C-alpha positions as CSV (number, residue, x, y, z in Angstrom):
1,M,-29.6,-7.9,15.2
2,S,-26.6,-6.7,17.1
3,D,-25.7,-3.0,17.6
4,A,-23.5,-0.9,19.9
5,R,-25.9,-1.4,22.8
6,E,-25.9,-5.2,22.5
7,E,-24.7,-6.9,25.6
8,T,-23.7,-10.6,25.5
9,T,-23.0,-12.6,28.6
10,F,-21.8,-16.2,29.0
11,F,-22.8,-18.6,31.8
12,P,-21.5,-22.1,32.3
13,I,-24.5,-24.3,32.8
14,G,-23.3,-27.8,33.5
15,E,-26.4,-30.0,34.2
16,K,-28.6,-27.0,35.1
17,P,-31.7,-26.5,33.0
18,F,-32.3,-23.2,31.2
19,R,-35.5,-21.6,29.8
20,F,-35.6,-20.8,26.1
21,A,-37.9,-21.0,23.1
22,C,-37.8,-19.4,19.6
23,H,-40.9,-19.1,17.5
24,K,-42.9,-16.6,15.4
25,G,-44.6,-15.3,18.6
26,V,-41.4,-14.1,20.2
27,P,-41.0,-10.4,19.5
28,C,-37.4,-10.7,18.4
29,F,-38.0,-13.5,15.9
30,T,-35.2,-13.6,13.3
31,D,-33.3,-10.7,14.9
32,C,-30.5,-13.0,15.6
33,C,-30.3,-13.9,11.9
34,A,-28.6,-10.7,10.9
35,D,-25.2,-9.0,11.2
36,L,-23.5,-12.3,11.7
37,S,-19.9,-13.5,11.4
38,L,-20.8,-17.1,11.0
39,I,-17.9,-19.5,10.1
40,L,-19.1,-22.4,8.0
41,T,-17.7,-25.9,8.5
42,P,-17.3,-28.5,5.7
43,Y,-20.4,-30.3,6.9
44,D,-22.4,-27.1,7.0
45,I,-21.4,-26.5,3.4
46,V,-22.3,-30.0,2.2
47,R,-25.8,-29.8,3.9
48,L,-26.4,-26.3,2.4
49,K,-25.2,-26.9,-1.1
50,N,-27.2,-30.1,-1.4
51,R,-30.3,-28.4,0.0
52,L,-29.9,-25.7,-2.6
53,G,-29.0,-28.1,-5.5
54,L,-25.7,-26.3,-6.1
55,A,-22.2,-27.6,-6.8
56,S,-19.7,-26.8,-4.0
57,G,-17.8,-24.2,-6.0
58,E,-21.1,-22.4,-7.0
59,F,-22.2,-22.3,-3.4
60,I,-18.9,-21.0,-2.2
61,D,-18.8,-18.2,-4.9
62,R,-22.4,-17.2,-4.2
63,Y,-22.9,-17.4,-0.5
64,T,-19.5,-17.2,1.2
65,E,-16.5,-15.0,1.8
66,P,-13.0,-15.7,3.1
67,K,-12.3,-14.7,6.7
68,L,-8.9,-13.9,8.2
69,D,-8.9,-15.3,11.7
70,E,-5.8,-15.1,13.8
71,A,-7.0,-18.0,15.9
72,Y,-6.4,-20.4,13.0
73,R,-3.5,-20.7,10.5
74,F,-5.7,-22.5,8.0
75,P,-8.2,-20.6,5.8
76,V,-11.8,-20.3,7.0
77,I,-14.9,-19.0,5.3
78,R,-18.0,-17.4,6.5
79,L,-21.6,-17.0,5.3
80,L,-22.0,-13.9,3.2
81,M,-24.7,-11.6,4.6
82,N,-27.1,-9.6,2.4
83,E,-26.1,-6.0,1.6
84,D,-29.2,-4.5,3.3
85,E,-29.4,-2.3,6.4
86,R,-29.6,-5.3,8.8
87,R,-27.0,-7.4,7.0
88,S,-29.5,-10.2,7.1
89,C,-28.9,-13.8,6.4
90,P,-29.6,-14.7,2.8
91,F,-31.8,-17.6,3.9
92,V,-34.0,-15.8,6.3
93,T,-37.5,-14.3,5.7
94,P,-40.0,-12.6,8.0
95,H,-41.5,-16.1,8.3
96,G,-38.3,-17.7,9.4
97,C,-35.4,-19.8,7.9
98,T,-35.9,-21.2,4.4
99,I,-33.2,-23.9,4.9
100,Y,-34.1,-24.7,8.5
101,E,-33.7,-28.5,8.3
102,D,-30.2,-27.9,7.0
103,R,-29.2,-24.8,8.9
104,P,-25.6,-24.5,10.0
105,G,-24.5,-26.0,13.3
106,A,-23.8,-22.6,14.8
107,C,-27.5,-21.7,14.2
108,R,-28.7,-25.0,15.6
109,I,-26.8,-24.8,18.9
110,Y,-27.9,-21.2,19.8
111,P,-28.4,-20.1,22.6
112,L,-25.8,-22.6,23.8
113,G,-22.0,-22.5,23.3
114,R,-20.0,-25.7,23.2
115,A,-16.4,-26.1,24.1
116,A,-14.9,-29.4,22.8
117,M,-11.7,-30.6,24.4
118,N,-9.4,-33.6,23.8
119,L,-9.5,-33.1,20.0
120,G,-6.0,-34.4,19.5
121,G,-6.8,-38.0,19.0
122,A,-9.1,-39.0,16.2
123,D,-10.2,-42.2,18.0
124,Q,-11.1,-40.4,21.2
125,P,-14.4,-38.7,21.8
126,A,-14.2,-35.1,22.6
127,R,-15.0,-33.9,26.1
128,E,-17.7,-31.2,26.2
129,K,-18.6,-28.2,28.3
130,F,-21.6,-26.0,27.6
131,F,-22.4,-22.4,28.4
132,L,-25.4,-20.2,27.8
133,V,-25.0,-17.2,25.5
134,R,-27.4,-14.5,26.6
135,E,-27.8,-11.5,24.2
136,S,-29.7,-8.5,25.5
137,H,-32.1,-8.4,22.5
138,C,-33.2,-12.0,22.8
139,R,-36.7,-12.5,24.3
140,G,-36.6,-16.3,24.0
141,F,-35.2,-16.5,27.5
142,E,-38.6,-15.2,28.8
143,E,-40.4,-18.4,27.5
144,E,-41.4,-21.1,29.9
145,R,-39.9,-24.2,28.1
146,E,-37.0,-25.7,30.1
147,W,-34.1,-27.7,28.7
148,T,-30.9,-29.3,29.8
149,A,-27.9,-29.0,27.4
150,A,-28.3,-32.7,26.4
151,E,-32.0,-32.2,25.7
152,W,-31.3,-29.1,23.6
153,M,-28.5,-30.8,21.6
154,S,-30.8,-33.8,20.9
155,S,-33.8,-31.6,19.9
156,E,-31.7,-29.6,17.4
157,G,-30.2,-32.6,15.7
158,L,-26.6,-31.7,16.6
159,D,-25.1,-35.2,16.9
160,D,-24.2,-35.6,13.3
161,Y,-22.9,-32.0,13.1
162,N,-20.6,-32.4,16.1
163,A,-19.3,-35.8,15.0
164,M,-18.3,-34.4,11.6
165,N,-17.1,-31.0,12.9
166,D,-15.0,-32.4,15.7
167,Q,-13.0,-34.5,13.2
168,W,-12.4,-31.4,11.1
169,L,-11.5,-29.3,14.1
170,R,-8.7,-31.8,15.0
171,I,-7.1,-30.7,11.7
172,L,-8.0,-27.0,11.8
173,T,-6.5,-26.6,15.3
174,S,-3.5,-28.8,14.9
175,T,-0.1,-27.1,15.6
176,R,2.0,-29.6,13.8
177,S,4.5,-28.3,11.3
178,L,3.5,-27.9,7.6
179,G,7.1,-27.9,6.5
180,S,8.8,-25.3,4.4
181,K,7.1,-22.1,3.2
182,A,6.5,-23.7,-0.3
183,D,5.2,-26.9,1.3
184,A,2.9,-24.8,3.6
185,E,1.4,-22.8,0.7
186,R,0.7,-26.0,-1.2
187,K,-0.8,-27.7,1.9
188,L,-3.1,-24.7,2.6
189,A,-4.5,-24.9,-0.9
190,M,-5.1,-28.6,-0.4
191,F,-6.8,-27.9,2.9
192,Y,-9.1,-25.4,1.3
193,M,-10.1,-27.7,-1.5
194,A,-10.6,-30.8,0.6
195,S,-12.5,-28.9,3.3
196,Y,-14.8,-26.7,1.3
197,N,-15.0,-27.6,-2.4
198,L,-15.9,-31.3,-2.1
199,D,-17.0,-31.6,-5.7
200,R,-13.5,-30.5,-6.8
201,F,-11.9,-32.9,-4.3
202,R,-14.0,-35.8,-5.8
203,D,-12.6,-34.8,-9.3
204,F,-9.1,-34.8,-7.7
205,V,-9.6,-38.3,-6.5
206,F,-11.2,-39.8,-9.6
207,K,-9.8,-37.7,-12.4
208,S,-6.1,-37.5,-11.4
209,P,-3.5,-40.2,-10.8
210,F,-4.7,-40.3,-7.2
211,L,-6.1,-43.9,-7.3
212,E,-2.9,-45.1,-9.1
213,R,-0.8,-43.8,-6.1
214,F,-3.0,-44.8,-3.2
215,E,-4.8,-48.1,-2.3
216,V,-8.5,-47.4,-2.1
217,D,-10.7,-50.5,-1.9
218,A,-13.7,-51.0,-4.3
219,D,-16.3,-50.5,-1.5
220,T,-14.7,-47.1,-0.5
221,R,-14.5,-46.0,-4.1
222,G,-18.2,-46.7,-4.6
223,R,-19.2,-44.8,-1.5
224,I,-17.1,-41.7,-2.0
225,A,-18.2,-41.5,-5.7
226,S,-21.8,-40.8,-4.7
227,D,-22.0,-40.1,-0.9
228,D,-20.8,-36.7,0.2
229,T,-20.5,-37.6,3.8
230,A,-18.4,-40.6,3.0
231,L,-16.2,-38.4,0.8
232,M,-15.8,-35.8,3.5
233,L,-14.6,-38.4,6.0
234,F,-12.2,-39.7,3.3
235,A,-11.0,-36.1,2.7
236,F,-10.3,-35.7,6.4
237,D,-8.1,-38.9,6.3
238,W,-6.4,-37.5,3.2
239,L,-5.7,-34.2,4.9
240,R,-4.2,-35.9,8.0
241,F,-1.9,-37.8,5.6
242,A,-1.1,-34.9,3.3
243,L,-0.6,-32.2,5.9
244,F,0.9,-34.0,8.8
245,G,2.2,-37.3,7.4
246,E,-0.2,-39.5,9.5
247,D,-0.7,-43.1,8.6
248,T,-4.2,-42.7,7.3
249,M,-3.6,-43.5,3.6
250,K,-2.0,-46.6,2.0
251,V,0.6,-45.8,-0.7
252,R,0.8,-48.3,-3.5
253,Q,4.1,-50.1,-3.6
């Protein structure tokens, strides 16, 4: 839990190992699961809403709130903290995280930070740099277990998260024009739906004239009808077409 006395320092680590472990025996266990401003990515939301058995819209209404962030021109949302003294995470208990296997990427990567570069090209892998995030309350750094950044990323199951999140970040951080003010407002609404409310986006694809206007082969239709990850990748292609005019969708002649 952060307070006015909290000190956070950042150290580039490169290939150097670092010591860290988090478990019930660490005195500060779950302290870092409170008073957070945790932005959720589309992949975070899919994993969480499926874990909880909720529709996308229901999860958004119950567990998130909009966040104004000057770093981005597109809307972002963050996890809604409980209204208790600690502002604790809604999924944490004294025994730990209740959705641990599907926890957000930002929780998985801690105590590392990741800077992804070269996000401009969708077909180019991002270059990565890692740094250690040391908060003064955290006692996990006193543990004996040593890791490299690569070992930590692998142990925390971050490959799928990074692969999906990097594709979305290419859209989120783009500086390409959205056109006129009216066009921009419409495109921002489209970005919100396709990024966060995947169930509504599926209805948009299958219950509107979408498939009459765009060529989508039968195999793709079958996958996006039932597979949220496939639908998310399809949504990213749609956003690149709808927002920036990229050649990612085939318009019917």
